C-alpha positions as CSV (number, residue, x, y, z in Angstrom):
1,X,-34.1,101.6,6.0
2,X,-32.1,101.6,9.2
3,X,-29.5,98.9,10.0
4,X,-31.7,97.5,12.7
5,X,-34.7,97.2,10.4
6,X,-32.6,95.4,7.8
7,X,-31.3,93.0,10.4
8,X,-34.8,92.2,11.7
9,X,-36.1,91.6,8.1
10,X,-33.2,89.2,7.5
11,X,-33.9,87.2,10.7
12,X,-37.6,86.9,9.6
13,X,-36.6,85.5,6.2
14,X,-34.2,83.0,7.9
15,X,-36.9,81.9,10.3
16,X,-39.4,81.3,7.5
17,X,-36.7,79.3,5.6
18,X,-35.8,77.2,8.6
19,X,-39.5,76.5,9.3
20,X,-39.9,75.3,5.7
21,X,-36.8,73.2,6.0
22,X,-37.9,71.7,9.3
23,X,-41.5,70.9,8.3
24,X,-41.0,69.8,4.7
25,X,-39.2,66.5,5.6
26,X,-42.0,65.6,8.0
27,X,-44.5,65.9,5.3
28,X,-42.4,63.8,3.0
29,X,-42.1,61.1,5.6
30,X,-45.9,60.9,6.2
31,X,-46.7,60.6,2.5
32,X,-44.9,57.3,1.7
33,X,-46.3,55.6,4.9
34,X,-49.8,56.6,4.0
35,X,-49.3,55.4,0.5
36,X,-48.2,51.9,1.7
37,X,-50.8,51.6,4.5
38,X,-53.4,48.9,3.6
39,X,-57.0,50.0,3.7
40,X,-59.2,48.1,6.2
41,X,-61.0,46.4,3.3
42,X,-57.8,44.6,2.3
43,X,-57.1,43.0,5.7
44,X,-58.3,39.4,6.1
45,X,-61.9,39.1,7.3
46,X,-62.5,35.6,8.8
47,X,-66.1,36.2,9.8
48,X,-67.8,34.8,6.7
49,X,-65.2,32.0,6.5
50,X,-66.0,30.9,10.1
51,X,-69.8,31.1,9.4
52,X,-69.3,28.9,6.4
53,X,-67.0,26.2,7.9
54,X,-67.7,26.3,11.6
55,X,-70.9,24.0,11.6
56,X,-68.9,21.1,10.2
57,X,-66.3,21.2,13.0
58,X,-67.1,18.9,16.0
59,X,-66.1,18.4,19.5
60,X,-65.0,14.8,20.3
61,X,-65.0,13.5,23.9
62,X,-63.9,10.0,24.8
63,X,-64.7,7.8,27.8
64,X,-63.3,4.7,29.4
65,X,-64.8,2.0,31.6
66,X,-62.9,1.8,34.9
67,X,-63.5,-0.6,37.8
68,X,-64.1,1.7,40.7
69,X,-64.5,1.3,44.4
70,X,-65.1,3.8,47.3
71,X,-62.0,5.4,48.7
72,X,-59.0,7.3,47.3
73,X,-57.4,6.7,43.9
74,X,-54.4,4.5,44.3
75,X,-55.2,3.5,47.9
76,X,-57.1,0.6,49.5
77,X,-58.6,1.0,53.0
78,X,-55.3,0.0,54.7
79,X,-53.3,2.5,52.7
80,X,-55.8,5.3,53.5
81,X,-55.7,4.5,57.2
82,X,-51.9,4.7,57.2
83,X,-51.9,7.9,55.2
84,X,-54.3,9.7,57.5
85,X,-52.6,8.4,60.6
86,X,-49.1,9.6,59.5
87,X,-50.0,13.0,58.0
88,X,-53.1,14.1,60.0
89,X,-52.8,12.1,63.2
90,X,-56.4,11.0,63.0
91,X,-57.9,7.6,62.2
92,X,-60.2,7.2,59.2
93,X,-63.5,5.6,60.1
94,X,-63.3,2.0,58.9
95,X,-66.0,0.2,57.0
96,X,-67.3,-3.1,58.2
97,X,-64.5,-5.7,57.8
98,X,-65.1,-8.7,55.6
99,X,-65.3,-12.1,57.1
100,X,-62.4,-14.6,57.1
101,X,-63.6,-16.2,54.0
102,X,-64.3,-13.0,52.2
103,X,-61.5,-11.2,50.4
104,X,-62.2,-7.6,49.4
105,X,-60.2,-7.9,46.2
106,X,-62.5,-10.7,45.1
107,X,-65.7,-8.7,45.6
108,X,-67.3,-7.6,42.3
109,X,-66.4,-4.0,41.4
110,X,-68.7,-1.8,39.4
111,X,-67.6,-0.6,36.0
112,X,-68.2,3.1,35.6
113,X,-67.9,5.2,32.4
114,X,-65.5,8.0,33.2
115,X,-64.2,10.9,31.1
116,X,-60.9,10.2,29.3
117,X,-60.2,13.2,27.1
118,X,-61.4,15.8,24.6
119,X,-60.4,16.7,21.1
120,X,-61.7,18.0,17.8
121,X,-62.7,16.7,14.5
122,X,-64.5,17.7,11.3
123,X,-67.2,16.1,9.1
124,X,-66.0,15.1,5.6
125,X,-69.2,13.6,4.2
126,X,-72.9,14.4,4.6
127,X,-73.6,10.8,5.8
128,X,-71.4,11.2,8.9
129,X,-67.7,10.3,8.3
130,X,-65.6,12.4,10.8
131,X,-61.9,12.9,10.5
132,X,-59.7,13.4,13.6
133,X,-56.3,12.4,15.1
134,X,-55.5,8.9,16.1
135,X,-54.2,10.0,19.5
136,X,-57.6,11.6,20.3
137,X,-59.5,8.3,20.2
138,X,-56.8,5.6,20.7
139,X,-57.5,3.6,23.8
140,X,-61.1,4.9,24.3
141,X,-64.0,2.6,25.1
142,X,-66.6,5.1,23.8
143,X,-66.4,8.1,21.4
144,X,-68.9,10.9,21.4
145,X,-69.2,13.6,18.7
146,X,-71.0,16.9,19.4
147,X,-72.1,19.3,16.7
148,X,-72.4,23.1,17.1
149,X,-76.2,22.8,17.3
150,X,-75.6,20.7,20.5
151,X,-76.6,17.4,19.0
152,X,-74.4,14.6,20.3
153,X,-73.9,11.2,18.6
154,X,-72.2,8.0,19.8
155,X,-69.6,7.3,17.2
156,X,-68.2,4.1,15.7
157,X,-64.5,3.9,15.2
158,X,-63.9,3.0,11.5
159,X,-60.1,2.8,11.9
160,X,-57.0,4.7,13.0
161,X,-53.4,4.9,11.9
162,X,-50.9,5.9,14.6
163,X,-48.0,6.4,12.2
164,X,-49.7,9.4,10.5
165,X,-52.0,10.2,13.5
166,X,-55.1,10.0,11.4
167,X,-58.4,8.4,12.4
168,X,-61.9,8.1,11.0
169,X,-65.1,7.7,13.1
170,X,-68.7,7.4,11.8
171,X,-71.9,8.9,13.2
172,X,-75.4,8.2,12.0
173,X,-76.9,11.2,10.2
174,X,-78.1,12.7,6.9
175,X,-77.4,16.0,5.3
176,X,-74.8,16.9,7.8
177,X,-72.6,19.9,7.3
178,X,-69.2,19.0,5.8
179,X,-66.0,20.6,4.9
180,X,-64.5,20.8,1.4
181,X,-61.2,19.0,1.0
182,X,-58.4,21.2,-0.4
183,X,-55.0,20.5,-2.0
184,X,-52.1,20.7,0.5
185,X,-49.6,20.5,-2.4
186,X,-50.7,24.0,-3.5
187,X,-50.2,25.8,-0.1
188,X,-47.7,28.7,0.0
189,X,-45.6,29.8,2.9
190,X,-47.0,33.1,4.2
191,X,-50.7,32.5,3.3
192,X,-53.4,33.0,5.9
193,X,-55.0,30.0,7.5
194,X,-57.4,29.4,10.5
195,X,-57.8,26.6,12.9
196,X,-61.2,25.7,14.5
197,X,-61.4,23.3,17.5
198,X,-62.0,22.8,21.2
199,X,-58.8,23.9,23.1
200,X,-59.3,23.1,26.8
201,X,-62.8,21.9,25.8
202,X,-63.9,25.4,24.6
203,X,-66.0,24.4,21.6
204,X,-65.5,26.1,18.2
205,X,-62.7,28.3,19.2
206,X,-61.2,30.1,16.1
207,X,-57.5,31.1,15.8
208,X,-55.7,32.5,12.8
209,X,-52.1,32.8,11.5
210,X,-50.0,32.0,8.5
211,X,-48.2,28.9,7.1
212,X,-44.7,29.1,8.4
213,X,-43.1,26.2,6.5
214,X,-44.0,23.3,4.3
215,X,-42.8,19.7,4.5
216,X,-41.3,19.9,8.0
217,X,-39.6,16.6,8.9
218,X,-41.2,15.8,12.3
219,X,-42.9,12.5,11.3
220,X,-41.6,9.2,10.0
221,X,-44.3,8.7,7.3
222,X,-45.3,12.2,6.3
223,X,-43.9,15.8,6.3
224,X,-46.0,18.2,8.3
225,X,-47.3,21.7,7.7
226,X,-45.8,24.2,10.2
227,X,-47.9,27.3,11.2
228,X,-48.0,30.0,13.8
229,X,-51.7,29.4,14.5
230,X,-52.5,29.1,18.2
231,X,-53.1,25.4,18.9
232,X,-53.5,24.0,22.4
233,X,-54.6,20.7,24.0
234,X,-58.1,20.0,22.7
235,X,-57.4,21.4,19.2
236,X,-56.0,18.0,18.1
237,X,-58.0,16.6,15.2
238,X,-59.5,19.9,14.1
239,X,-59.1,21.4,10.6
240,X,-56.6,23.8,9.3
241,X,-58.5,25.9,6.7
242,X,-57.4,28.2,4.0
243,X,-59.1,31.4,2.9
244,X,-61.2,29.6,0.4
245,X,-62.8,27.5,3.1
246,X,-60.9,24.3,2.2
247,X,-59.3,21.9,4.7
248,X,-55.6,21.7,4.0
249,X,-54.5,19.9,7.2
250,X,-55.4,18.3,10.5
251,X,-54.0,20.1,13.5
252,X,-51.9,17.5,15.2
253,X,-48.9,18.6,17.2
254,X,-47.4,21.6,18.9
255,X,-43.8,22.5,19.8
256,X,-43.8,23.3,23.5
257,X,-41.7,23.3,26.6
258,X,-44.6,24.2,28.8
259,X,-47.4,22.0,27.5
260,X,-49.1,25.0,25.9
261,X,-48.8,27.0,22.7
262,X,-45.4,28.6,22.1
263,X,-45.9,29.9,18.5
264,X,-45.2,26.7,16.5
265,X,-47.9,24.2,15.6
266,X,-48.0,21.3,13.0
267,X,-50.7,19.9,10.9
268,X,-51.0,16.6,8.9
269,X,-51.3,17.6,5.2
270,X,-54.8,16.7,4.0
271,X,-53.6,15.0,0.8
272,X,-51.6,12.5,2.9
273,X,-54.5,12.1,5.4
274,X,-57.0,11.3,2.6
275,X,-54.9,8.5,1.3
276,X,-55.0,7.0,4.8
277,X,-58.8,7.7,5.0
278,X,-59.5,5.8,1.8
279,X,-57.8,2.7,3.2
280,X,-59.4,3.0,6.7
281,X,-62.8,3.3,5.1
282,X,-62.3,0.3,2.9
283,X,-60.4,-2.1,5.1
284,X,-60.2,-0.5,8.6
285,X,-56.4,-0.4,8.5
286,X,-53.5,1.0,6.5
287,X,-51.3,-1.3,4.4
288,X,-47.7,-0.2,4.0
289,X,-44.7,-1.7,2.2
290,X,-41.8,-2.8,4.4
291,X,-38.1,-2.9,3.4
292,X,-36.4,-4.0,6.6
293,X,-33.5,-1.5,7.2
294,X,-32.5,0.9,9.8
295,X,-31.2,4.1,8.2
296,X,-29.6,7.5,9.0
297,X,-28.7,10.7,7.0
298,X,-25.5,10.8,5.0
299,X,-23.2,13.5,6.3
300,X,-20.9,15.6,4.2
301,X,-17.8,13.8,5.7
302,X,-19.2,10.4,4.8
303,X,-20.2,11.5,1.3
304,X,-16.6,12.8,0.7
305,X,-15.0,9.7,2.0
306,X,-17.2,7.5,-0.2
307,X,-16.7,9.7,-3.3
308,X,-20.4,10.6,-3.4
309,X,-21.0,13.7,-5.5
310,X,-23.1,15.2,-2.7
311,X,-24.4,14.4,0.7
312,X,-27.7,12.7,0.0
313,X,-29.5,9.4,0.3
314,X,-30.1,7.1,3.2
315,X,-27.2,5.3,4.9
316,X,-28.1,1.7,5.9
317,X,-27.1,1.2,9.5
318,X,-28.6,-2.3,10.0
319,X,-30.4,-4.9,7.8
320,X,-33.1,-6.8,9.7
321,X,-33.0,-10.5,9.1
322,X,-35.5,-12.3,6.9
323,X,-36.7,-9.1,5.4
324,X,-36.8,-8.0,1.7
325,X,-33.6,-6.0,2.2
326,X,-31.9,-9.0,3.7
327,X,-33.0,-11.4,1.0
328,X,-31.9,-8.9,-1.7
329,X,-28.4,-8.6,-0.3
330,X,-28.4,-5.1,1.1
331,X,-25.5,-4.5,3.6
332,X,-24.8,-2.1,6.4
333,X,-22.9,0.8,4.9
334,X,-24.8,0.9,1.6
335,X,-26.2,4.3,0.6
336,X,-29.7,4.1,-0.9
337,X,-29.9,6.9,-3.5
338,X,-33.2,6.1,-5.2
339,X,-36.4,4.1,-4.7
340,X,-38.3,3.1,-7.9
341,X,-36.5,6.0,-9.6
342,X,-37.4,8.7,-7.0
343,X,-34.4,10.4,-5.5
344,X,-33.7,10.1,-1.8
345,X,-32.4,13.5,-0.7
346,X,-32.6,12.7,3.0
347,X,-33.2,9.5,5.0
348,X,-36.8,10.5,5.9
349,X,-37.7,10.3,2.2
350,X,-37.2,6.5,2.1
351,X,-39.8,5.3,4.7
352,X,-42.4,7.6,3.1
353,X,-41.8,6.2,-0.4
354,X,-41.7,2.6,0.8
355,X,-44.7,3.1,3.1
356,X,-46.8,4.5,0.2
357,X,-46.0,1.5,-1.9
358,X,-48.3,-1.5,-1.9
359,X,-46.9,-4.7,-0.3
360,X,-45.9,-7.3,-2.8
361,X,-44.7,-4.6,-5.3
362,X,-41.5,-5.4,-7.1
363,X,-39.3,-2.4,-6.4
364,X,-35.8,-1.2,-7.5
365,X,-33.2,0.4,-5.3
366,X,-30.3,2.4,-6.5
367,X,-27.5,1.7,-4.1
368,X,-24.0,3.3,-3.7
369,X,-21.5,0.6,-2.8
370,X,-17.8,0.4,-3.3
371,X,-17.6,3.8,-5.1
372,X,-20.2,3.0,-7.7
373,X,-24.0,2.9,-8.0
374,X,-25.8,-0.4,-8.6
375,X,-29.5,-1.4,-8.9
376,X,-31.0,-4.0,-6.5
377,X,-34.5,-5.5,-7.1
378,X,-36.7,-6.8,-4.3
379,X,-40.3,-7.4,-3.4
380,X,-41.8,-5.4,-0.4
381,X,-43.6,-7.2,2.4
382,X,-46.3,-5.7,4.5
383,X,-45.6,-3.7,7.6
384,X,-47.5,-4.7,10.7
385,X,-50.6,-2.5,11.0
386,X,-51.6,-0.6,14.1
387,X,-54.0,-2.0,16.6
388,X,-56.5,0.0,18.6
389,X,-55.6,0.0,22.3
390,X,-58.6,-0.8,24.4
391,X,-59.0,-0.3,28.1
392,X,-60.3,-3.9,28.6
393,X,-56.8,-5.3,27.9
394,X,-57.0,-7.2,31.2
395,X,-59.3,-9.6,29.4
396,X,-56.6,-10.5,26.8
397,X,-54.7,-13.6,27.1
398,X,-51.1,-14.7,27.0
399,X,-48.3,-12.1,26.6
400,X,-50.9,-9.3,26.4
401,X,-52.5,-10.1,29.8
402,X,-52.4,-7.5,32.5
403,X,-49.8,-8.0,35.2
404,X,-50.3,-7.8,39.0
405,X,-50.6,-4.0,38.8
406,X,-53.2,-4.3,36.1
407,X,-50.9,-3.0,33.4
408,X,-50.2,-4.0,29.8
409,X,-47.0,-2.4,28.6
410,X,-44.7,-2.3,25.6
411,X,-41.1,-1.1,25.0
412,X,-40.5,2.5,24.0
413,X,-39.0,3.0,20.6
414,X,-35.7,4.9,20.2
415,X,-37.6,7.8,18.7
416,X,-39.9,8.0,21.7
417,X,-37.0,7.8,24.1
418,X,-35.3,10.7,22.2
419,X,-38.5,12.7,22.2
420,X,-39.1,12.2,25.9
421,X,-35.4,12.5,26.8
422,X,-35.4,9.3,28.7
423,X,-33.0,6.3,28.6
424,X,-35.6,3.6,29.4
425,X,-39.1,3.0,30.5
426,X,-42.3,1.4,29.1
427,X,-45.4,2.8,27.6
428,X,-48.8,1.8,29.0
429,X,-51.0,0.1,26.4
430,X,-53.9,-1.0,28.6
431,X,-55.0,-0.8,32.3
432,X,-57.2,-2.8,34.5
433,X,-57.8,-3.4,38.2
434,X,-55.3,-1.6,40.5
435,X,-53.9,0.6,37.7
436,X,-57.4,1.7,36.6
437,X,-58.2,2.7,40.2
438,X,-55.0,4.7,40.4
439,X,-56.1,6.6,37.2
440,X,-53.3,5.3,35.0
441,X,-54.0,5.6,31.3
442,X,-52.8,4.3,28.0
443,X,-50.0,6.4,26.8
444,X,-48.5,7.0,30.2
445,X,-44.8,6.1,30.5
446,X,-43.5,4.2,33.5
447,X,-39.9,5.0,34.5
448,X,-39.4,3.4,37.9
449,X,-41.0,0.9,40.3
450,X,-39.9,1.5,43.9
451,X,-36.2,2.0,43.6
452,X,-35.7,0.1,40.4
453,X,-35.4,2.0,37.1
454,X,-37.3,0.4,34.2
455,X,-35.4,-0.7,31.0
456,X,-38.0,-2.5,29.0
457,X,-41.3,-4.5,29.2
458,X,-39.7,-7.8,29.9
459,X,-37.8,-6.5,32.9
460,X,-40.8,-4.5,34.1
461,X,-43.1,-7.5,34.1
462,X,-40.5,-9.6,35.8
463,X,-40.2,-7.0,38.5
464,X,-43.9,-6.6,39.0
465,X,-44.3,-10.4,39.4
466,X,-42.0,-10.3,42.4
467,X,-43.8,-7.4,44.2
468,X,-45.2,-8.1,47.7
469,X,-49.0,-8.1,47.3
470,X,-49.3,-6.9,50.9
471,X,-47.5,-3.6,50.2
472,X,-48.3,-0.8,47.8
473,X,-45.6,-0.1,45.2
474,X,-44.4,3.4,44.3
475,X,-44.7,3.7,40.5
476,X,-43.1,6.7,38.8
477,X,-45.4,7.8,35.9
478,X,-44.5,10.3,33.2
479,X,-47.5,12.1,31.6
480,X,-47.7,15.3,29.7
481,X,-44.1,16.2,30.3
482,X,-44.2,15.8,34.1
483,X,-43.7,12.8,36.3
484,X,-44.9,11.8,39.8
485,X,-45.1,8.7,42.0
486,X,-48.4,6.8,42.2
487,X,-49.1,4.3,44.9
488,X,-50.5,1.0,43.5
489,X,-51.1,-2.2,45.5
490,X,-50.5,-5.3,43.4
491,X,-53.3,-7.9,43.3
492,X,-52.6,-11.5,44.1
493,X,-53.0,-14.2,41.4
494,X,-56.6,-15.4,41.3
């Protein structure tokens, strides 16, 4: 064989060897991926789950009765004339003026049922008990429940509990579809769940995701379930359902900087919710124990300075007078380590344990004071229960009567101020007259009137009492994360 032939034969052998070396790793890489790929049959199929549970999920719409008159919201005729003159340069045709002895504000105004909001809920019994969020129905005059078969019922409010955001309403029916109650104590982080509800009033919308965390401390009286299931306005009150078709939570909150879904949502654990439901069905309210202390977490630095073995418990910041804590001798600076034998790991554990204890119960606190633990015995009193806000608050008397703007307000709690990132303001509990015509609603927050910033309800009502009834007031209203001025003309005392 010639030298050239031998050289060509060697090149051919090398080429075949290189080809084998190049292609062999590719084959090896493909094989493990294929081996780990999940067949389609192992991926979650939600279709049968939705068919099974969907009919028991309902749409809830609420309405309110507002006194209305012709014209523009927040404007009387004089206001409208001035508005059109300034901005459009044209006069607005005037209606016939009332006589000298006729005052327009004293003329009877028609009450009209107007839409207030929409939410979701689900049926928990064949005879028509429906579970939803308290904030979905709070302040409504009427509640309507619509099923997937398009039947609509006028519902009766059985009761609501704002502290856990749980409410029960009742519709008249028999053999209604219902959901099975699961066990939220058995949920696992990472398991698949679905939410069904009416986001943006789109009935029976289904979204899916996984449980992201358990026992998230975002509420005073219960830890919430965190998920990545898409939840938006209108989903509130709808069920969070596991793959067995059981309700494990009530979709209640979202974390958002835009007002819409941003990948984090929260649900009330169904075990906690059903404890509330039982009390609402039997008495219409929730009875909770009250201790009478303001508390905070124990930091590592505080624990070390007090010779605590670790940073745990609830530090007493203030003892409220004439409360069980005050009568038992608790002091500011005490560290509450246990309640009836249950350890307090963080301060949020204490109000949950106390709240779940029946008022009148003799209880024992383990308290760290002066470098040593001691037991203190006391009897819990009852915490004031929530009251349903109604739009007819203008008919109430005394301190709850509507002011000249037609508003009933209350102070913001420190937690609400922190959440809203405001230093002051008042929350609207009820509206009537001018405020109703300006479309203010319970839950709105008032930050300013004309050029005066609002600190609390007492200052607000005093300020409103001094307003000129001949001029509209500029009221800065915070709603849904945004604020704007609303023009409201105060009414004279009648």
